[in-house]
DOBA-722015 format. One line per 2 residues: number of its first residue (from 1); for each residue z, x, y of C-alpha. Coordinates in steps of 0.05 Angstrom, whole numbers, plus 5000, padded with zeros to 4 digits. Example, Ala and Ser with C-alpha at 12.3 -4.5 7.8 and 13.67 -1.06 7.14 Angstrom:
! DOBA-722015
1> 5156,5246,4910 ~ 5143,5273,4979
! end
This chain:
! DOBA-722015
1> 4185,7075,2078 ~ 4127,7029,2095
3> 4083,7011,2036 ~ 4013,6988,2055
5> 3987,6935,2007 ~ 3914,6930,1986
7> 3877,6872,1954 ~ 3882,6909,1888
9> 3959,6912,1893 ~ 3963,6839,1910
11> 3918,6817,1853 ~ 3952,6864,1804
13> 4024,6872,1828 ~ 4043,6912,1766
15> 4006,6969,1799 ~ 4063,6971,1851
17> 4114,6989,1798 ~ 4100,7064,1796
19> 4098,7066,1872 ~ 4167,7035,1877
21> 4194,7082,1824 ~ 4166,7142,1861
23> 4198,7119,1926 ~ 4265,7109,1891
25> 4261,7178,1859 ~ 4242,7208,1926
27> 4307,7184,1958 ~ 4281,7127,2002
29> 4327,7068,2010 ~ 4285,7013,2042
31> 4213,6992,2027 ~ 4175,6955,2081
33> 4111,6924,2053 ~ 4054,6917,2103
35> 3992,6872,2099 ~ 3934,6903,2136
37> 3859,6897,2125 ~ 3866,6852,2064
39> 3836,6785,2044 ~ 3903,6752,2034
41> 3955,6726,2082 ~ 4031,6727,2079
43> 4028,6654,2056 ~ 3978,6667,2000
45> 4009,6652,1931 ~ 3981,6719,1907
47> 4018,6756,1963 ~ 4083,6719,1949
49> 4078,6736,1875 ~ 4065,6809,1890
51> 4125,6813,1938 ~ 4169,6778,1885
53> 4152,6831,1834 ~ 4161,6887,1885
55> 4230,6861,1903 ~ 4251,6854,1831
57> 4231,6925,1813 ~ 4261,6953,1878
59> 4328,6919,1867 ~ 4331,6945,1795
61> 4327,7015,1824 ~ 4376,7003,1881
63> 4325,6997,1937 ~ 4320,6943,1990
65> 4257,6908,2013 ~ 4244,6885,2085
67> 4180,6843,2092 ~ 4136,6860,2152
69> 4099,6802,2183 ~ 4073,6830,2248
71> 4035,6779,2291 ~ 3970,6817,2293
73> 3901,6791,2275 ~ 3918,6774,2203
75> 3977,6730,2221 ~ 3944,6703,2284
77> 3882,6678,2248 ~ 3924,6646,2194
79> 3968,6614,2246 ~ 3909,6589,2286
81> 3881,6554,2225 ~ 3944,6512,2213
83> 3972,6508,2283 ~ 3914,6509,2333
85> 3960,6500,2394 ~ 3996,6565,2378
87> 3943,6611,2406 ~ 3950,6645,2473
89> 3895,6641,2524 ~ 3868,6702,2560
91> 3871,6692,2635 ~ 3820,6735,2673
93> 3812,6743,2748 ~ 3744,6747,2781
95> 3726,6751,2854 ~ 3662,6746,2896
97> 3638,6726,2965 ~ 3610,6657,2980
99> 3540,6654,3009 ~ 3524,6587,3040
101> 3576,6558,2993 ~ 3543,6589,2932
103> 3579,6637,2885 ~ 3560,6680,2826
105> 3617,6717,2791 ~ 3621,6767,2734
107> 3683,6751,2694 ~ 3701,6814,2655
109> 3726,6804,2585 ~ 3790,6839,2563
111> 3780,6906,2528 ~ 3776,6905,2452
113> 3731,6843,2451 ~ 3668,6864,2415
115> 3638,6794,2422 ~ 3637,6743,2478
117> 3703,6705,2479 ~ 3699,6630,2483
119> 3702,6609,2556 ~ 3749,6549,2563
121> 3756,6530,2636 ~ 3769,6552,2707
123> 3844,6547,2709 ~ 3851,6555,2784
125> 3809,6578,2844 ~ 3829,6601,2913
127> 3792,6616,2977 ~ 3815,6679,3013
129> 3802,6665,3087 ~ 3823,6730,3119
131> 3887,6737,3080 ~ 3904,6663,3079
133> 3895,6634,3009 ~ 3874,6561,3000
135> 3867,6528,2932 ~ 3799,6497,2919
137> 3772,6451,2865 ~ 3709,6473,2829
139> 3679,6413,2794 ~ 3607,6436,2780
141> 3593,6505,2754 ~ 3551,6539,2702
143> 3564,6596,2654 ~ 3524,6645,2613
145> 3568,6647,2551 ~ 3528,6701,2516
147> 3554,6756,2561 ~ 3528,6827,2563
149> 3556,6896,2549 ~ 3566,6950,2600
151> 3607,7014,2607 ~ 3672,7014,2645
153> 3680,7059,2705 ~ 3744,7095,2685
155> 3765,7141,2628 ~ 3825,7151,2585
157> 3856,7219,2573 ~ 3900,7198,2514
159> 3897,7242,2453 ~ 3857,7193,2411
161> 3800,7190,2462 ~ 3753,7247,2477
163> 3761,7270,2549 ~ 3710,7236,2593
165> 3691,7182,2544 ~ 3690,7112,2573
167> 3752,7074,2552 ~ 3714,7013,2529
169> 3648,6976,2529 ~ 3664,6912,2566
171> 3630,6845,2561 ~ 3627,6796,2618
173> 3608,6724,2629 ~ 3565,6700,2687
175> 3597,6643,2725 ~ 3560,6608,2781
177> 3566,6545,2823 ~ 3573,6516,2893
179> 3626,6494,2941 ~ 3613,6457,3006
181> 3565,6498,3049 ~ 3618,6503,3103
183> 3664,6543,3057 ~ 3665,6618,3070
185> 3705,6679,3050 ~ 3723,6710,2983
187> 3728,6663,2923 ~ 3781,6682,2872
189> 3776,6649,2804 ~ 3824,6652,2745
191> 3785,6635,2682 ~ 3814,6623,2613
193> 3784,6645,2547 ~ 3803,6624,2477
195> 3818,6676,2425 ~ 3847,6670,2355
197> 3878,6740,2356 ~ 3934,6728,2407
199> 3995,6683,2398 ~ 4030,6642,2450
201> 4101,6660,2431 ~ 4128,6599,2468
203> 4088,6551,2424 ~ 4121,6506,2374
205> 4065,6526,2326 ~ 4089,6599,2327
207> 4159,6577,2306 ~ 4132,6528,2254
209> 4085,6580,2225 ~ 4139,6632,2214
211> 4187,6579,2187 ~ 4133,6557,2138
213> 4116,6630,2120 ~ 4188,6648,2105
215> 4196,6585,2064 ~ 4144,6614,2017
217> 4195,6669,2001 ~ 4256,6624,1996
219> 4268,6641,1922 ~ 4257,6716,1932
221> 4320,6755,1952 ~ 4289,6793,2010
223> 4336,6843,2044 ~ 4300,6842,2111
225> 4247,6811,2154 ~ 4214,6837,2217
227> 4149,6856,2249 ~ 4122,6923,2269
229> 4097,6907,2340 ~ 4098,6846,2386
231> 4023,6844,2394 ~ 3962,6885,2414
233> 3904,6879,2464 ~ 3950,6869,2523
235> 3910,6908,2574 ~ 3911,6903,2650
237> 3844,6866,2653 ~ 3878,6802,2632
239> 3941,6760,2633 ~ 3970,6722,2574
241> 3972,6648,2587 ~ 3972,6584,2545
243> 3996,6513,2549 ~ 4064,6526,2518
245> 4074,6587,2562 ~ 4055,6548,2625
247> 4103,6492,2607 ~ 4159,6542,2594
249> 4145,6576,2660 ~ 4152,6510,2698
251> 4215,6492,2660 ~ 4249,6559,2671
253> 4228,6572,2743 ~ 4222,6503,2774
255> 4150,6507,2796 ~ 4080,6508,2767
257> 4047,6576,2757 ~ 3976,6549,2762
259> 3982,6536,2837 ~ 4010,6606,2849
261> 3965,6648,2805 ~ 3933,6683,2864
263> 4001,6713,2881 ~ 3999,6754,2817
265> 3944,6797,2848 ~ 3952,6786,2923
267> 3954,6850,2964 ~ 4023,6878,2978
269> 4091,6856,2954 ~ 4110,6796,2996
271> 4173,6757,2977 ~ 4129,6701,2950
273> 4088,6749,2907 ~ 4150,6785,2883
275> 4181,6720,2858 ~ 4118,6697,2821
277> 4107,6765,2788 ~ 4179,6773,2765
279> 4180,6701,2740 ~ 4114,6711,2703
281> 4135,6775,2666 ~ 4206,6749,2653
283> 4178,6685,2623 ~ 4128,6724,2580
285> 4182,6771,2556 ~ 4230,6714,2543
287> 4177,6679,2500 ~ 4173,6741,2455
289> 4249,6743,2454 ~ 4253,6670,2431
291> 4199,6679,2378 ~ 4237,6738,2348
293> 4303,6701,2354 ~ 4274,6641,2316
295> 4248,6688,2262 ~ 4316,6721,2256
297> 4353,6654,2252 ~ 4306,6629,2198
299> 4312,6693,2159 ~ 4388,6691,2161
301> 4388,6618,2138 ~ 4347,6638,2077
303> 4370,6708,2060 ~ 4440,6714,2090
305> 4472,6739,2153 ~ 4466,6812,2133
307> 4390,6810,2129 ~ 4355,6871,2161
309> 4320,6851,2226 ~ 4278,6899,2267
311> 4217,6905,2311 ~ 4196,6959,2358
313> 4167,6939,2425 ~ 4134,7004,2447
315> 4072,6982,2411 ~ 4026,7039,2429
317> 4076,7092,2408 ~ 4067,7139,2467
319> 4097,7088,2515 ~ 4031,7057,2538
321> 4033,7013,2600 ~ 3999,6956,2562
323> 4068,6935,2535 ~ 4077,6896,2600
325> 4015,6854,2592 ~ 4029,6845,2517
327> 4094,6809,2534 ~ 4142,6867,2522
329> 4165,6889,2591 ~ 4241,6889,2582
331> 4258,6930,2520 ~ 4332,6920,2529
333> 4329,6844,2530 ~ 4285,6844,2468
335> 4334,6891,2435 ~ 4387,6836,2436
337> 4354,6806,2374 ~ 4353,6872,2335
339> 4401,6899,2284 ~ 4385,6970,2306
341> 4345,7005,2360 ~ 4271,7010,2343
343> 4216,7050,2376 ~ 4149,7080,2358
345> 4117,7148,2370 ~ 4060,7193,2350
347> 4075,7265,2330 ~ 4014,7296,2363
349> 4045,7279,2430 ~ 4113,7314,2439
351> 4126,7274,2503 ~ 4121,7209,2465
353> 4168,7237,2412 ~ 4221,7256,2463
355> 4215,7188,2497 ~ 4217,7148,2432
357> 4277,7186,2403 ~ 4320,7182,2466
359> 4302,7109,2478 ~ 4318,7089,2406
361> 4384,7126,2410 ~ 4404,7086,2472
363> 4379,7019,2445 ~ 4410,7030,2378
365> 4481,7040,2404 ~ 4476,6971,2436
367> 4464,6937,2369 ~ 4514,6916,2314
369> 4495,6974,2267 ~ 4494,7027,2322
371> 4433,7058,2287 ~ 4367,7081,2316
373> 4302,7077,2276 ~ 4234,7106,2296
375> 4166,7095,2266 ~ 4130,7161,2266
377> 4056,7161,2255 ~ 4000,7212,2259
379> 3929,7221,2236 ~ 3932,7292,2212
381> 4003,7316,2200 ~ 4018,7388,2182
383> 4076,7417,2144 ~ 4100,7453,2207
385> 4097,7389,2248 ~ 4132,7349,2194
387> 4189,7399,2186 ~ 4201,7407,2260
389> 4200,7333,2276 ~ 4248,7321,2219
391> 4296,7369,2254 ~ 4288,7331,2320
393> 4301,7266,2283 ~ 4366,7296,2256
395> 4386,7321,2324 ~ 4381,7251,2353
397> 4412,7216,2292 ~ 4348,7177,2279
399> 4334,7138,2215 ~ 4264,7160,2198
401> 4216,7102,2187 ~ 4146,7120,2163
403> 4088,7072,2149 ~ 4042,7115,2108
405> 4055,7104,2034 ~ 3997,7075,1994
407> 3923,7086,1990 ~ 3911,7029,2039
409> 3945,7065,2096 ~ 3901,7074,2156
411> 3929,7143,2171 ~ 3960,7198,2128
413> 3961,7170,2058 ~ 4024,7188,2019
415> 4038,7210,1965 ~ 3969,7242,1961
417> 3974,7278,2028 ~ 3996,7351,2021
419> 4056,7342,2067 ~ 4089,7292,2020
421> 4138,7342,1987 ~ 4164,7361,2056
423> 4170,7288,2077 ~ 4213,7275,2015
425> 4257,7336,2024 ~ 4267,7326,2098
427> 4282,7252,2091 ~ 4337,7267,2041
429> 4366,7321,2085 ~ 4365,7276,2146
431> 4401,7220,2110 ~ 4455,7268,2086
433> 4466,7292,2157 ~ 4468,7220,2183
435> 4524,7204,2134 ~ 4563,7264,2162
437> 4552,7241,2234 ~ 4577,7172,2214
439> 4603,7132,2273 ~ 4607,7192,2319
441> 4571,7180,2385 ~ 4531,7229,2427
443> 4567,7257,2488 ~ 4523,7238,2547
445> 4538,7249,2620 ~ 4471,7227,2650
447> 4440,7158,2652 ~ 4368,7143,2673
449> 4346,7074,2693 ~ 4290,7044,2650
451> 4278,6981,2691 ~ 4219,6933,2688
453> 4228,6898,2755 ~ 4193,6947,2802
455> 4131,6956,2757 ~ 4124,6881,2748
457> 4139,6866,2821 ~ 4084,6913,2845
459> 4039,6893,2786 ~ 3989,6950,2791
461> 3968,6992,2730 ~ 3969,7056,2771
463> 4043,7050,2785 ~ 4058,7027,2714
465> 4022,7089,2688 ~ 4059,7134,2736
467> 4126,7105,2713 ~ 4110,7119,2641
469> 4089,7189,2660 ~ 4157,7200,2692
471> 4193,7171,2631 ~ 4157,7212,2580
473> 4155,7277,2619 ~ 4228,7273,2639
475> 4249,7257,2568 ~ 4212,7317,2542
477> 4240,7362,2596 ~ 4312,7340,2584
479> 4305,7346,2508 ~ 4277,7417,2517
481> 4337,7434,2561 ~ 4388,7401,2514
483> 4410,7353,2569 ~ 4439,7292,2535
485> 4423,7227,2571 ~ 4418,7152,2560
487> 4366,7103,2582 ~ 4399,7043,2615
489> 4372,6977,2643 ~ 4392,6937,2705
491> 4438,6893,2663 ~ 4480,6953,2644
493> 4481,6973,2718 ~ 4500,6903,2739
495> 4555,6896,2687 ~ 4583,6966,2695
497> 4641,6990,2737 ~ 4665,7052,2773
499> 4726,7087,2745 ~ 4752,7154,2770
501> 4686,7172,2802 ~ 4647,7156,2738
503> 4601,7099,2722 ~ 4624,7062,2660
505> 4579,7015,2621 ~ 4576,6984,2552
507> 4534,7044,2530 ~ 4572,7102,2560
509> 4608,7136,2617 ~ 4568,7178,2666
511> 4578,7225,2725 ~ 4503,7225,2742
513> 4458,7164,2751 ~ 4382,7174,2760
515> 4346,7113,2788 ~ 4270,7123,2783
517> 4223,7069,2811 ~ 4282,7026,2833
519> 4248,6987,2889 ~ 4271,6919,2864
521> 4341,6914,2836 ~ 4390,6858,2821
523> 4439,6856,2879 ~ 4499,6870,2835
525> 4465,6931,2804 ~ 4452,6958,2874
527> 4524,6945,2897 ~ 4552,6980,2836
529> 4507,7041,2845 ~ 4525,7044,2919
531> 4599,7040,2901 ~ 4589,7096,2850
533> 4559,7141,2904 ~ 4614,7124,2953
535> 4666,7143,2901 ~ 4634,7212,2895
537> 4587,7199,2836 ~ 4521,7236,2834
539> 4463,7188,2848 ~ 4389,7208,2848
541> 4332,7163,2868 ~ 4261,7181,2846
543> 4193,7155,2868 ~ 4185,7087,2903
545> 4248,7076,2945 ~ 4297,7017,2940
547> 4267,6960,2980 ~ 4293,6891,2961
549> 4339,6855,2914 ~ 4310,6804,2866
551> 4322,6747,2915 ~ 4279,6783,2967
553> 4336,6808,3012 ~ 4324,6878,3040
555> 4358,6940,3013 ~ 4323,6987,3062
557> 4380,6992,3113 ~ 4431,7003,3058
559> 4390,7058,3027 ~ 4378,7091,3094
561> 4452,7089,3109 ~ 4468,7119,3041
563> 4423,7178,3055 ~ 4433,7179,3131
565> 4357,7180,3137 ~ 4303,7137,3170
567> 4285,7072,3136 ~ 4226,7075,3088
569> 4195,7011,3062 ~ 4159,7006,2995
571> 4095,6986,3032 ~ 4097,7049,3073
573> 4111,7091,3012 ~ 4053,7061,2972
575> 4005,7068,3031 ~ 4024,7141,3036
577> 4013,7153,2961 ~ 3947,7115,2962
579> 3924,7158,3021 ~ 3928,7222,2980
581> 3915,7198,2908 ~ 3882,7143,2868
583> 3929,7129,2810 ~ 3890,7119,2745
585> 3898,7054,2705 ~ 3932,7089,2647
587> 3987,7140,2635 ~ 3964,7208,2661
589> 3993,7272,2632 ~ 4025,7293,2698
591> 4026,7273,2771 ~ 4035,7319,2830
593> 4041,7262,2880 ~ 4097,7246,2929
595> 4111,7219,2999 ~ 4124,7269,3055
597> 4194,7256,3084 ~ 4223,7268,3152
599> 4294,7275,3176 ~ 4349,7326,3189
601> 4318,7393,3168 ~ 4381,7421,3137
603> 4383,7364,3087 ~ 4309,7362,3070
605> 4287,7388,3002 ~ 4219,7423,3001
607> 4171,7442,2946 ~ 4149,7514,2935
609> 4091,7498,2981 ~ 4139,7477,3036
611> 4126,7402,3030 ~ 4187,7359,3047
613> 4193,7315,2985 ~ 4268,7303,2981
615> 4329,7285,3023 ~ 4402,7299,3008
617> 4458,7255,3037 ~ 4509,7288,3084
619> 4560,7289,3028 ~ 4509,7320,2981
621> 4521,7274,2922 ~ 4463,7226,2936
623> 4391,7251,2933 ~ 4323,7220,2941
625> 4261,7253,2911 ~ 4197,7219,2934
627> 4154,7249,2877 ~ 4126,7202,2825
629> 4139,7255,2771 ~ 4184,7310,2799
631> 4205,7343,2733 ~ 4229,7413,2753
633> 4250,7389,2822 ~ 4294,7336,2789
635> 4323,7388,2742 ~ 4339,7433,2801
637> 4378,7376,2834 ~ 4421,7357,2774
639> 4433,7425,2741 ~ 4491,7445,2788
641> 4525,7379,2772 ~ 4521,7385,2696
643> 4584,7402,2658 ~ 4592,7410,2583
645> 4640,7433,2529 ~ 4582,7473,2500
647> 4549,7535,2530 ~ 4485,7558,2495
649> 4451,7625,2509 ~ 4387,7623,2469
651> 4313,7608,2477 ~ 4307,7583,2405
653> 4364,7532,2400 ~ 4367,7458,2418
655> 4434,7424,2411 ~ 4468,7356,2417
657> 4543,7342,2416 ~ 4575,7282,2381
659> 4647,7259,2383 ~ 4690,7210,2345
661> 4763,7206,2364 ~ 4791,7277,2353
663> 4730,7301,2313 ~ 4674,7337,2349
665> 4607,7352,2317 ~ 4553,7398,2346
667> 4483,7394,2316 ~ 4438,7454,2329
669> 4364,7460,2310 ~ 4313,7514,2322
671> 4250,7502,2362 ~ 4183,7494,2328
673> 4164,7553,2284 ~ 4228,7590,2305
675> 4296,7605,2273 ~ 4366,7598,2302
677> 4381,7659,2343 ~ 4430,7668,2400
679> 4500,7656,2426 ~ 4537,7589,2430
681> 4606,7582,2460 ~ 4647,7522,2439
683> 4719,7502,2424 ~ 4746,7569,2450
685> 4701,7609,2403 ~ 4637,7649,2408
687> 4585,7634,2353 ~ 4528,7683,2345
689> 4471,7654,2302 ~ 4415,7689,2265
691> 4372,7654,2214 ~ 4363,7583,2189
693> 4333,7523,2225 ~ 4389,7471,2228
695> 4465,7477,2230 ~ 4526,7434,2245
697> 4591,7457,2276 ~ 4653,7413,2268
699> 4722,7422,2296 ~ 4785,7386,2318
701> 4827,7404,2378 ~ 4861,7472,2367
703> 4823,7488,2303 ~ 4771,7542,2287
705> 4700,7512,2286 ~ 4669,7504,2217
707> 4595,7522,2213 ~ 4550,7495,2157
709> 4475,7501,2146 ~ 4424,7526,2095
711> 4403,7598,2108 ~ 4446,7602,2170
713> 4482,7666,2187 ~ 4536,7663,2241
715> 4591,7708,2268 ~ 4651,7670,2297
717> 4698,7703,2346 ~ 4753,7673,2390
719> 4740,7679,2464 ~ 4796,7721,2494
! end
């Protein structure tokens, strides 16, 4: 349970004692103290003293304490004061036409900046002469550093914004100057701004700060250290930059980013642009990885190898596209530092819940503990919502992490909030069930690619939002249909192998692979997927088609041969999509957008309106759906291929099967505001349920299933 500290708690740590006792009596096992909106830092002697007392009391009651030190504004400002070179720069693009060599540009500030940021310099400038880019030096220029506020031209439709309300009030700086009068064309400028709220994770100062901060706690036996999110304010109106980042980019990639900045935003996806974009996001992601690795190594050196380490990287909970620009594009790589799988979600959005739970389940099984933990937050929880989500958490074997305890919480404040008794009861029940599940693993037969390469290679917020829409909507649909699946990355695809017509990876063995937005893939991942299809495995491509490997070599002919269809390039696909829709710069709720296909009529798949949106290979085991968010169409394709040891005939029951050696365990829960009702066939027996909201069925080969659950009524009959 997260415990939000206030100034009063820090100045009078004895006031924490009753809170810790309450958490112990309520059955919680780990306390995670948060500092937010306080006048103290993690390095303040008062904070260290308060944490020392909290740890002492917690340990006396059998609880563990994991210190949260998220690199948000509080940490960033403290870091900037002692290590000025540790701050990231905000890199903003501006463009305007030269008139007789003169230019005047409006450089838009990133969202979230309520004051003019400090303009630092023009990092690079390029002249676009009809599609040919030439670097230019701008020596003399002027700025209006005061900026002005204006409304943005697009709207968010997320739940915490009113529909139609402008997403932000943006500030911009006027930038003017002159080039030789003979210069003409579009001038593209990349300007840098200073800000003390964003950290350059590649900087030595970042490492030194966290080393120094943890040294303050050397004599306190902390059980864990982590941070809640990698960062905030990573929107698509900016890039993260910085001297340490630029140096790391040159070192890792063998060239200077500054001279290639224009390729980040150049039209299309040329091989040169693809390389720079993939290198940029990979370097940014790797900086976050290294910062978290350094923190973990320091924590282990002070508090032991078994210290709890965890951070979630889905920082806006509902799977917002800003993760990419915040430096968290590759969740699976970042997961390598974790001791469990961590994600974030908000209960008012069931799509984000389905996405967060399934992603955490997959990430967790790749970590040493095998556990999955999800931070669940919400502004106005209800008893009904709390009880139902607790059932979903149990279904997916999730360790429930909640950040709301304490009067300083910015959301539902426990224990004062009326849902607290249900939170306590459901947490205890969930932990009891987790102990019964033990090391049993979910039985999954479907894997869905969660890659970063295509989104970063195209580098457009519209496609990033569409991809998140697919991920969240598909997760919700599969959860509602009790279709067990894993999210996988391109490393798992590259390292996997084909055995007996199945794809085997470090995470699981699958008969169905779904590859959404797989335009850019590592060559080995592509070869393995192709071999899987050729061995009879079921392979489904969704959205933008396979186009190139990461070295720039074409995959189009291979893909066309696999489907026995005409070649389709990514450029053609995107042009077709852009012709019928303008993708919004955020995650929309749904997308009814695809690319009309042509080919052999008998193998074309059509929508209810008769639009050809899919193609099936001659053998039938390889399918391409051109929709950005197919949902039901995808379900229609894979349903005939699904096989299971469980058959469920009920509109109230969701289920998930686990297995450990000879032991099988089936978890069943009822849908929201419903009870278990219906017929389930498993292990040669028919189970007819009526009543209760959660049940477990265990059996070994040849034995009668054992059903347990509070208030559950069931009739068990052998199937003749």
